[in-house]
C-alpha positions as CSV (number, residue, x, y, z in Angstrom):
1,M,3.9,9.6,-28.5
2,T,7.3,11.5,-29.2
3,H,9.8,10.4,-31.5
4,P,13.7,10.8,-30.5
5,Q,16.2,13.5,-32.2
6,P,19.4,11.7,-32.2
7,D,21.5,14.8,-32.2
8,S,20.0,15.8,-29.3
9,L,20.0,12.6,-27.3
10,S,23.4,10.8,-27.0
11,P,24.6,12.0,-24.0
12,R,21.4,10.1,-21.9
13,H,21.6,7.1,-23.9
14,L,21.3,4.4,-21.2
15,D,20.2,0.8,-21.0
16,V,17.4,0.4,-18.7
17,V,15.2,3.0,-17.3
18,V,12.9,2.6,-14.5
19,V,9.6,4.9,-13.7
20,G,9.0,5.3,-9.7
21,G,11.2,4.8,-6.7
22,G,9.4,2.4,-4.6
23,G,9.7,-1.0,-3.7
24,A,9.0,-2.3,-7.3
25,G,10.6,0.3,-9.1
26,L,13.8,0.2,-6.9
27,A,13.9,-3.8,-7.1
28,S,13.9,-3.2,-10.8
29,A,16.9,-1.1,-10.9
30,I,19.0,-3.1,-8.7
31,E,18.3,-6.0,-10.7
32,A,19.1,-4.1,-14.1
33,A,22.5,-2.5,-12.2
34,E,24.0,-5.4,-11.2
35,R,23.7,-7.8,-14.3
36,G,25.4,-4.7,-15.8
37,A,23.5,-2.9,-16.9
38,K,23.2,1.3,-16.9
39,V,20.2,2.4,-15.2
40,V,18.4,5.5,-14.2
41,L,15.5,5.7,-11.9
42,L,13.0,8.6,-12.3
43,E,11.1,9.3,-9.4
44,K,8.8,12.5,-9.5
45,N,8.4,13.5,-5.8
46,A,10.7,14.9,-3.4
47,S,12.4,11.4,-2.5
48,L,11.8,7.9,-2.5
49,G,9.5,5.6,-0.9
50,G,5.9,5.7,-2.9
51,S,3.1,3.2,-1.4
52,T,6.1,1.1,-0.3
53,A,7.3,3.9,2.4
54,W,3.6,4.6,3.4
55,S,2.5,0.6,4.1
56,V,2.4,-1.5,7.3
57,G,5.3,-3.5,6.0
58,S,3.8,-6.9,6.1
59,V,6.2,-9.7,3.2
60,T,3.5,-12.7,2.5
61,A,6.1,-15.5,1.2
62,S,6.9,-19.8,1.9
63,Q,10.0,-20.9,2.4
64,T,11.3,-18.9,4.8
65,P,14.0,-19.0,7.3
66,H,11.8,-17.8,9.6
67,Q,9.2,-20.3,8.5
68,Q,11.8,-22.9,9.1
69,R,12.8,-21.9,12.5
70,A,10.0,-21.9,13.8
71,G,9.3,-25.9,11.9
72,I,6.7,-25.2,9.7
73,Q,6.4,-26.9,6.6
74,D,5.8,-25.0,3.3
75,D,6.1,-24.4,0.0
76,P,5.2,-22.2,-2.8
77,V,2.7,-24.8,-4.4
78,A,0.6,-24.7,-1.4
79,H,0.5,-20.7,-1.1
80,W,-0.3,-20.6,-4.7
81,E,-3.4,-23.1,-3.8
82,D,-4.1,-20.9,-0.7
83,M,-4.3,-17.3,-2.4
84,P,-7.8,-17.4,-4.1
85,G,-9.3,-18.4,-0.9
86,F,-9.1,-14.3,0.2
87,A,-10.3,-13.2,-3.4
88,G,-13.8,-15.3,-2.7
89,D,-16.2,-14.6,-5.6
90,L,-13.8,-12.1,-7.6
91,A,-11.4,-15.9,-7.4
92,S,-12.4,-16.1,-11.9
93,R,-11.0,-12.8,-12.1
94,D,-7.4,-13.6,-11.1
95,N,-4.7,-14.1,-13.4
96,D,-3.9,-18.0,-12.3
97,D,-0.3,-17.7,-14.1
98,L,1.0,-14.5,-12.6
99,R,-0.1,-16.1,-9.1
100,R,2.5,-18.8,-10.0
101,V,5.1,-16.4,-11.1
102,L,5.2,-14.6,-7.4
103,C,4.0,-17.5,-4.9
104,D,7.6,-19.4,-7.2
105,A,9.9,-16.6,-6.8
106,M,9.0,-15.4,-3.3
107,P,11.1,-17.8,-1.2
108,A,14.5,-16.2,-3.5
109,T,13.0,-12.5,-3.4
110,F,12.5,-13.2,0.1
111,A,16.4,-13.9,0.6
112,W,16.7,-11.1,-1.5
113,L,15.4,-8.8,0.8
114,L,17.4,-10.4,4.0
115,N,20.2,-9.8,2.0
116,S,19.9,-6.6,1.4
117,G,20.0,-6.1,4.6
118,I,16.0,-5.8,6.0
119,R,15.1,-7.9,9.0
120,F,11.3,-9.1,9.3
121,M,9.5,-10.3,12.3
122,G,7.2,-13.5,11.9
123,P,5.9,-15.6,10.7
124,M,2.3,-14.7,11.7
125,P,-0.8,-16.6,11.0
126,E,-3.8,-15.5,8.2
127,P,-5.9,-17.8,7.3
128,P,-7.0,-18.9,5.1
129,H,-3.1,-19.6,4.8
130,R,-3.1,-23.5,6.2
131,V,0.4,-22.2,7.7
132,A,1.8,-18.7,8.8
133,R,3.6,-17.2,6.2
134,M,3.8,-13.2,6.8
135,H,6.2,-11.6,8.0
136,N,6.0,-7.8,9.1
137,V,9.3,-6.0,8.4
138,L,11.5,-4.1,11.3
139,P,11.3,-1.2,12.7
140,N,8.7,-0.3,9.9
141,S,7.9,-0.2,6.2
142,R,10.9,3.3,6.0
143,A,13.6,0.5,6.3
144,F,12.6,-1.1,2.8
145,I,13.2,2.1,1.0
146,Y,16.8,2.6,3.1
147,H,18.5,-0.7,2.7
148,L,17.4,-1.0,-1.2
149,S,18.4,2.5,-1.5
150,K,21.9,1.7,-0.4
151,R,22.0,-1.2,-2.6
152,A,21.2,0.5,-5.8
153,Q,23.1,3.3,-4.7
154,R,25.9,0.4,-4.6
155,A,25.3,-1.1,-7.9
156,G,25.7,2.6,-9.7
157,V,22.1,3.1,-10.4
158,Q,21.9,6.9,-11.0
159,V,18.6,8.0,-8.8
160,V,16.9,12.0,-10.5
161,T,14.6,12.9,-7.6
162,R,11.8,15.7,-8.6
163,C,12.0,14.6,-11.9
164,E,7.7,13.6,-13.7
165,V,7.7,11.5,-16.7
166,Q,4.7,12.7,-19.3
167,S,5.5,10.4,-22.0
168,L,7.3,7.1,-23.2
169,I,9.4,7.3,-26.4
170,T,8.5,5.4,-29.4
171,D,10.6,4.9,-32.6
172,P,9.2,4.7,-36.1
173,Q,8.8,0.9,-35.4
174,G,6.6,1.5,-32.5
175,Q,9.0,0.2,-29.6
176,V,9.4,1.8,-26.6
177,V,13.0,4.0,-26.7
178,G,12.8,5.9,-23.6
179,V,11.2,8.6,-21.9
180,Q,10.4,12.6,-21.7
181,A,10.2,14.1,-18.5
182,R,10.8,17.4,-16.9
183,H,13.6,17.9,-14.4
184,Q,14.1,21.1,-12.9
185,G,11.9,22.9,-14.7
186,A,13.4,21.9,-18.2
187,E,12.2,19.1,-20.0
188,R,14.9,16.1,-20.6
189,R,14.9,13.1,-22.1
190,W,16.4,9.2,-21.3
191,M,16.8,6.8,-23.8
192,A,17.3,3.2,-22.7
193,K,18.2,0.5,-25.5
194,G,16.8,-2.1,-23.0
195,G,13.7,-0.7,-22.7
196,V,11.8,1.1,-20.3
197,I,10.2,-0.1,-16.5
198,L,7.1,1.4,-15.2
199,A,6.9,1.1,-11.2
200,A,4.8,4.0,-10.5
201,G,2.0,2.7,-8.4
202,D,-1.6,2.5,-8.2
203,F,-4.0,5.2,-9.1
204,T,-6.0,5.9,-5.9
205,A,-5.1,9.4,-6.0
206,A,-6.3,10.2,-9.5
207,T,-9.2,11.6,-9.6
208,D,-10.6,10.7,-13.3
209,L,-9.1,7.4,-13.5
210,K,-11.2,6.4,-10.3
211,A,-14.3,7.5,-12.2
212,Q,-13.7,5.7,-15.5
213,H,-12.8,2.3,-13.9
214,M,-14.3,2.7,-10.3
215,G,-17.3,5.1,-10.7
216,E,-18.3,8.7,-9.7
217,A,-18.4,7.7,-5.6
218,A,-15.2,6.4,-6.0
219,A,-13.6,9.1,-7.6
220,A,-14.7,11.2,-4.2
221,I,-12.8,8.8,-2.2
222,E,-8.8,9.9,-1.1
223,A,-6.3,7.8,-1.2
224,V,-3.2,6.9,1.4
225,N,-0.8,7.6,-0.8
226,T,-1.8,11.1,-2.3
227,T,0.5,11.2,-5.5
228,A,-0.9,7.4,-6.5
229,T,-2.2,9.3,-9.6
230,G,-1.6,5.9,-12.5
231,D,0.8,8.1,-14.3
232,G,2.5,4.9,-15.4
233,Q,-1.0,3.6,-17.0
234,R,-1.5,6.9,-18.3
235,M,1.4,6.6,-20.4
236,A,0.7,3.1,-21.2
237,T,-2.7,3.5,-22.8
238,Q,-2.1,6.3,-24.6
239,L,0.4,2.9,-27.0
240,G,-2.5,0.6,-26.5
241,A,-1.8,-0.6,-23.5
242,Q,-4.8,-2.2,-21.3
243,V,-5.7,-1.9,-17.6
244,I,-7.0,-4.8,-16.0
245,N,-9.4,-4.8,-13.1
246,G,-9.1,-1.5,-12.7
247,D,-12.4,-1.6,-10.5
248,L,-11.3,-3.5,-7.4
249,A,-9.7,-1.6,-4.5
250,L,-9.1,-2.3,-0.9
251,G,-11.8,0.2,0.8
252,P,-12.7,2.4,0.7
253,E,-12.1,1.9,4.4
254,I,-13.0,4.2,7.4
255,R,-8.9,5.6,8.9
256,F,-8.3,8.1,12.0
257,M,-6.7,10.8,11.0
258,P,-2.8,10.7,11.6
259,P,-1.0,12.7,14.2
260,E,0.6,15.6,13.1
261,R,3.8,14.2,14.0
262,G,3.1,10.7,13.9
263,H,4.8,8.1,16.3
264,W,8.4,7.7,16.8
265,M,8.3,4.3,16.2
266,L,7.3,5.3,12.4
267,H,10.5,6.8,12.7
268,L,12.4,4.9,14.2
269,P,16.4,4.6,11.9
270,P,16.1,1.4,10.2
271,W,19.1,0.3,11.1
272,R,19.9,-3.7,10.3
273,W,21.6,-4.3,14.0
274,L,17.8,-2.1,15.1
275,A,16.0,-4.5,12.9
276,S,17.8,-7.4,14.7
277,T,17.5,-6.3,18.4
278,M,13.8,-5.2,17.8
279,A,13.4,-9.3,16.5
280,W,15.1,-10.8,19.2
281,A,13.2,-9.0,21.8
282,L,10.1,-9.8,20.3
283,K,10.7,-13.1,20.4
284,H,12.0,-13.1,23.9
285,A,11.2,-10.2,26.2
286,P,8.2,-10.4,28.3
287,S,4.9,-9.1,26.3
288,A,3.9,-7.2,29.4
289,W,6.8,-5.3,28.2
290,L,6.5,-5.1,24.5
291,R,2.6,-4.3,24.3
292,P,3.0,-0.7,25.5
293,V,5.0,0.0,22.6
294,M,3.3,-2.3,20.0
295,M,0.1,0.0,21.4
296,K,1.6,3.2,20.6
297,F,2.1,1.9,16.8
298,L,-1.1,0.2,16.2
299,T,-2.8,3.0,17.2
300,T,-1.0,5.4,14.8
301,A,-1.0,3.1,12.3
302,L,-4.6,1.3,11.6
303,A,-8.1,1.4,11.2
304,P,-11.6,1.1,13.4
305,S,-13.2,-2.6,13.0
306,P,-16.3,-2.2,11.3
307,E,-17.7,-4.4,14.3
308,L,-18.0,-1.1,16.0
309,F,-21.2,-0.1,13.9
310,T,-22.2,-3.7,14.2
311,Q,-22.4,-3.5,17.6
312,G,-24.1,-0.7,17.7
313,A,-21.6,2.7,18.0
314,V,-22.8,5.9,15.8
315,L,-21.4,7.6,12.9
316,V,-21.6,11.2,12.7
317,N,-20.5,14.1,10.9
318,Q,-19.1,17.4,12.4
319,L,-22.3,18.9,12.5
320,G,-23.6,16.2,14.5
321,E,-25.9,15.0,12.2
322,L,-26.1,11.0,11.6
323,V,-24.3,9.6,8.4
324,P,-25.9,5.8,7.8
325,T,-23.5,3.1,8.3
326,N,-25.7,-0.3,7.5
327,A,-24.5,-2.5,4.6
328,N,-21.1,-0.8,4.8
329,Q,-22.0,2.9,3.6
330,A,-19.5,4.7,6.2
331,A,-17.1,4.9,4.0
332,W,-18.7,5.9,0.9
333,Q,-20.5,8.6,2.6
334,L,-18.1,10.1,5.0
335,P,-16.8,12.2,1.6
336,K,-20.3,13.8,1.3
337,Q,-19.8,15.3,4.4
338,P,-18.5,18.3,6.0
339,N,-14.3,18.4,5.3
340,K,-15.5,14.5,4.6
341,V,-14.6,13.3,8.2
342,G,-16.8,12.2,10.9
343,Y,-16.8,11.0,14.6
344,I,-17.6,7.5,16.1
345,V,-19.9,7.5,19.0
346,L,-20.1,4.5,22.0
347,D,-22.3,5.0,25.3
348,Q,-20.7,3.9,28.3
349,A,-22.4,-0.1,27.5
350,L,-20.3,0.0,24.4
351,A,-16.8,1.5,25.8
352,E,-16.6,-1.1,28.4
353,R,-17.2,-4.3,25.5
354,F,-14.7,-2.6,23.3
355,S,-12.3,-2.5,25.9
356,L,-11.9,-6.3,26.3
357,W,-11.0,-9.2,24.0
358,P,-13.0,-10.2,21.8
359,H,-14.7,-6.8,20.5
360,F,-11.4,-5.1,19.8
361,V,-10.8,-1.3,18.1
362,S,-8.2,-2.4,15.9
363,T,-5.8,-5.0,14.7
364,A,-2.7,-5.6,12.9
365,P,-3.4,-9.2,12.0
366,G,-1.0,-11.5,14.1
367,V,0.5,-9.0,15.7
368,A,-1.7,-7.4,18.1
369,Y,-5.2,-5.9,19.0
370,A,-6.0,-2.6,20.4
371,Y,-9.1,-1.4,23.0
372,L,-10.7,1.8,23.7
373,P,-7.8,2.4,26.9
374,D,-4.9,1.3,24.2
375,Y,-6.6,4.4,22.3
376,Q,-7.7,6.5,25.4
377,R,-3.4,6.5,26.6
378,N,-1.8,6.9,23.4
379,R,-4.6,8.8,20.8
380,P,-5.8,11.3,23.0
381,D,-6.5,13.5,19.9
382,V,-9.2,10.8,18.7
383,C,-10.7,9.9,21.5
384,H,-12.7,11.9,23.3
385,T,-14.8,11.1,26.7
386,A,-17.2,13.7,27.8
387,P,-20.2,12.5,31.0
388,H,-23.4,12.8,28.8
389,V,-23.9,13.9,25.1
390,D,-24.3,17.5,25.6
391,A,-20.9,17.9,26.9
392,L,-19.7,15.9,23.9
393,A,-21.3,18.3,21.6
394,K,-19.0,20.8,23.3
395,M,-16.3,18.7,22.8
396,L,-16.3,18.0,19.6
397,H,-17.7,21.9,18.7
398,M,-21.1,20.4,17.4
399,P,-24.6,22.0,17.9
400,G,-25.7,20.0,21.1
401,H,-29.4,20.3,19.6
402,T,-28.4,18.4,16.7
403,L,-26.4,15.7,17.9
404,R,-28.6,14.5,21.2
405,A,-31.5,14.3,18.7
406,A,-29.6,12.5,16.1
407,L,-28.2,9.9,18.6
408,G,-32.0,9.9,19.9
409,A,-33.2,8.3,17.2
410,T,-30.6,5.5,17.8
411,P,-29.6,2.2,20.2
412,L,-27.6,4.7,22.0
413,A,-30.8,7.1,23.0
414,A,-31.2,5.7,26.6
415,H,-28.1,6.3,27.5
416,L,-27.4,10.1,26.5
417,N,-27.2,11.3,29.9
418,Q,-24.2,8.5,30.8
419,N,-20.7,8.6,30.0
420,M,-20.4,9.0,26.5
421,V,-17.0,8.5,24.0
422,A,-16.3,9.6,20.6
423,L,-13.5,8.1,18.2
424,G,-12.5,10.6,15.4
425,P,-11.8,12.0,13.6
426,V,-12.5,9.6,10.6
427,R,-11.9,9.8,7.1
428,A,-12.4,7.3,4.0
429,V,-9.5,6.4,1.9
430,F,-8.7,4.0,-0.4
431,V,-5.4,1.9,0.4
432,H,-4.7,0.4,-3.3
433,N,-6.3,-0.7,-6.3
434,E,-5.6,-3.6,-8.5
435,G,-5.9,-2.1,-11.7
436,G,-2.3,-2.7,-13.5
437,L,-1.3,-2.9,-16.9
438,R,-2.3,-6.4,-19.0
439,V,1.7,-7.9,-18.7
440,D,2.9,-11.4,-19.4
441,E,5.2,-13.7,-17.2
442,Q,8.0,-11.9,-18.2
443,H,6.5,-8.4,-17.6
444,R,6.0,-7.4,-20.6
445,V,2.8,-4.7,-21.6
446,L,0.4,-5.9,-23.7
447,T,-2.3,-4.4,-25.9
448,A,-5.9,-5.3,-25.9
449,D,-5.1,-8.0,-28.1
450,G,-2.4,-9.3,-26.3
451,Q,0.5,-8.6,-28.5
452,A,3.6,-7.0,-26.2
453,I,4.6,-3.4,-26.4
454,V,8.2,-3.7,-27.9
455,G,10.8,-2.1,-25.2
456,L,7.8,-1.4,-22.6
457,Y,8.2,-3.8,-18.9
458,A,5.7,-2.6,-16.3
459,A,6.1,-4.0,-12.5
460,G,3.9,-3.4,-8.9
461,S,0.9,-1.8,-8.8
462,T,1.1,-0.5,-12.2
463,G,1.5,-4.3,-13.5
464,Q,-0.1,-6.4,-11.9
465,G,-1.6,-7.7,-14.7
466,G,-5.0,-9.1,-13.3
467,L,-3.7,-10.4,-10.6
468,L,-5.8,-10.5,-7.2
469,L,-3.6,-9.6,-4.1
470,K,-5.8,-10.1,-1.5
471,G,-4.5,-10.7,2.2
472,H,-1.8,-9.3,4.1
473,G,1.8,-9.4,2.2
474,H,1.1,-9.8,-1.3
475,H,1.2,-6.3,-2.9
476,L,4.6,-6.3,-1.5
477,A,5.8,-9.6,-2.3
478,W,4.4,-8.9,-6.1
479,A,5.8,-5.3,-5.9
480,F,9.7,-7.1,-5.0
481,T,9.2,-10.0,-7.2
482,S,7.9,-8.4,-10.2
483,G,11.1,-5.4,-9.8
484,R,13.6,-7.9,-9.6
485,R,12.4,-9.6,-12.8
486,A,11.1,-6.9,-15.0
487,G,14.9,-5.6,-14.4
488,Q,16.2,-9.1,-15.1
489,Y,14.5,-9.3,-18.4
490,A,14.7,-5.2,-19.2
491,A,19.1,-6.3,-18.6
492,Q,18.6,-9.1,-20.4
493,R,17.4,-7.2,-23.8
494,A,19.8,-4.6,-23.5
495,T,22.4,-7.3,-23.7
496,Q,21.2,-8.9,-27.2
497,A,21.2,-4.9,-28.2
498,G,24.5,-5.3,-28.1
């Protein structure tokens, strides 16, 4: 904990300091600035984006213009009632009050995103939602950051990148009044009379926090966002804050190693006219025209289906040795293998089975399904075909006798001298975890005994507060909703402070 020296801080006095430049941080900064607050946003990376930029880009909401055009009758109450269906046995651990905040605010938040220039396709069905509520951003998740950063600039937000916030500054009464950070090799302080908003993401890339909250096995699992190191949680817990649901995460799950350059669709400029054109095409163009384009994108971004293993596919490591796949062990076992990667092996019969519905290799819910021929066409770097097991081993740089012996102990044993396919390399990752700071309905950070830490707010994954965000589109929905609201409350506090 650091106390300010007033004579050295006056040049940097502000109304609101936002820590983190992803979707939640940008939403916080915009809302505070548009209410007249003087705002700085501090981002440790070289550019804005956070986990929002890594996402598929789904946002789930009710009462959207897209639903209305499709004739769908929906409301926040129904959305609130349906969300526990995604949580299953964990539903009792949900924060019902924050879930209501999310569902009630999402119609306005969705309209706010549209007003920011962001465009969507949908809505898409995703049971147990009773109606279609999932909307997918166009042309890709970069659109969120592109348009919101433009809006932040128009609102007068000062954005400082490559700035690593290291600690919170408190006054003698224990109120948070600023942050201490390292920027351009120097220690700097930013003071805020309205408060500090922590929007620094989750801790999927923090080995120590994963070990603490999720166990040693989880600590070995990599993260999709390698810079999600729990900075907000670390700083707040030093002041007595509490992490809720720190043991819960999406994953680990198996993902294909991404191509070196990625698919061109991931790099499309997020211009509004392009997104609108794509939305029109997705609605009116023949599916035969659109499917090849969608497949190039989907085979880049998605995970292999667990059904591959239940149908008889086998996972091997780089040495050709078997990796257990029963009881969802595959993702937990891969980090223990050489280079933490593996290959999914199929015989000819399985290859034919996963070339047609209903056996798909991967899917984007409500959008499309990708089959083995799609991977052969679009990802030859992860789809390897050989006339027999020995040729496959040579192709994958594995000892032939080891791979043959390993597969000889599996249901594939009778087909080793026929065509075989290997998908990979694959690795195990956490997409995000649920361990956010305890917050109230005004997004104020709370201590373990429920007392608000005055001047400290949290949004997005940092301020998830026990809210369970299962199902597609809820994490981004919470990022934007909680970010906007935290910015509003912090700006209001700055005004009251005079």
